[in-house]
C-alpha positions in Angstrom: 223.9 143.3 150.8 225.9 142.6 154.0 225.3 145.6 156.0 222.4 145.2 157.7 221.0 148.5 156.3 220.7 147.1 152.9 218.3 143.9 154.1 216.2 147.0 156.6 215.8 149.0 153.3 214.5 146.4 151.8 211.8 144.6 154.1 210.7 148.0 154.3 210.4 148.5 150.3 208.5 145.1 149.8 206.1 146.2 152.7 205.5 149.8 151.4 205.0 147.6 148.0 202.6 145.1 148.8 200.3 147.7 152.0 200.6 150.2 148.3 199.3 147.3 146.5 196.7 146.0 148.5 195.4 149.5 149.1 195.0 150.2 145.6 193.4 146.8 144.9 190.6 148.0 147.4 190.0 151.0 145.9 189.5 149.6 142.7 186.8 147.2 144.0 184.7 149.9 145.2 185.5 152.3 142.6 185.4 152.8 139.2 189.1 153.0 137.3 188.7 156.3 135.9 188.7 157.5 139.2 191.2 155.0 140.9 193.6 155.9 138.1 194.3 159.5 138.0 193.8 160.3 142.1 196.7 157.7 142.2 198.7 159.4 139.4 198.6 162.7 141.5 199.5 161.2 144.9 202.3 159.2 143.2 203.8 162.9 141.7 203.1 164.4 144.7 205.5 161.6 146.7 207.5 161.2 143.8 208.3 165.4 144.2 208.4 165.3 148.0 211.3 162.2 148.4 213.4 164.0 145.6 213.2 166.7 147.6 214.2 165.2 151.0 216.5 162.8 150.0 218.5 164.1 146.9 217.9 167.9 148.1 217.0 168.8 144.4 215.3 171.6 144.7 218.5 173.2 146.3 220.5 172.9 143.1 217.5 174.6 141.0 217.6 177.5 139.4 214.2 179.6 139.6 213.1 178.8 136.3 213.6 174.9 137.2 211.6 175.9 139.9 208.8 177.5 138.6 208.5 175.0 135.3 208.7 172.1 138.0 205.7 173.2 140.0 203.7 174.2 137.3 203.8 171.4 135.8 202.7 169.9 138.8 200.0 172.1 139.2 199.3 171.7 135.5 198.9 168.0 135.9 196.9 168.4 139.5 194.7 170.6 137.8 193.8 168.6 134.4 192.6 165.7 136.6 191.0 167.5 138.4 188.9 169.3 135.7 188.7 166.0 133.5 186.9 164.5 136.7 185.2 167.3 137.6 183.2 167.4 134.5 182.9 164.2 132.9 179.3 164.0 133.9 177.5 167.7 132.7 176.3 167.2 129.2 177.3 170.1 126.9 175.1 171.3 124.6 175.6 174.1 121.7 173.1 175.9 123.9 176.1 176.5 126.5 179.0 177.8 123.6 179.1 181.6 123.2 176.8 183.4 120.8 180.3 183.5 118.6 180.9 180.5 118.2 177.1 179.7 117.2 176.0 179.5 113.9 173.2 179.9 112.1 171.2 177.3 111.0 173.4 174.0 112.7 171.5 171.0 113.8 172.8 170.1 117.0 173.5 166.6 116.2 176.6 168.3 114.2 177.9 168.4 117.8 179.6 165.0 119.3 178.9 166.2 122.9 174.8 166.7 122.7 172.6 165.2 124.9 171.8 162.1 121.7 174.9 161.1 121.5 176.5 161.4 124.9 177.5 158.0 125.9 178.6 157.1 122.0 182.4 156.8 121.9 182.6 158.0 118.6 180.2 158.6 115.5 180.9 156.2 112.7 180.5 157.8 108.7 180.9 155.9 105.6 183.7 157.5 103.9 183.3 156.4 100.6 179.7 155.5 99.1 179.8 152.2 96.5 179.5 154.1 93.7 183.1 155.8 94.7 184.0 152.7 95.7 183.4 151.1 92.5 185.5 154.1 90.7 188.2 153.6 92.9 188.6 150.2 91.8 188.2 150.9 88.8 190.8 153.6 88.7 193.6 151.0 90.4 192.6 148.4 87.5 193.4 150.8 85.0 197.1 151.8 86.6 197.5 148.5 86.7 197.1 148.2 82.9 199.1 151.0 82.0 201.9 149.6 83.9 
């Protein structure tokens, strides 16, 4: 770091990172993490693509296939983040399904997105009954006796 430009760039890097972390902490104090993190991710990805286009002139050497792939991947990320957060509070019920997806005689409790289980992260079910467990243990013991 004998050149003064290196020191200037290092100072700018430290200043920018400090400002970014400061505003990120303020955003996390005000808003929920599930809102801040995807927005931060989209803005960071946008900044990386813009800076690579300016600094490395990456887009000049890309073929049309690579440009279309990069832009469509970026738009998929942005659109996916939007969809996840735009519809996360909407309750989904079986009545919202198209008719061909509905089954006759299916109870609403079978759908994990039903209103009654809206705030549960997962459904826990017993995999084995006590009788099944004893049969499995007996089978293991019989295998050990054979060997």
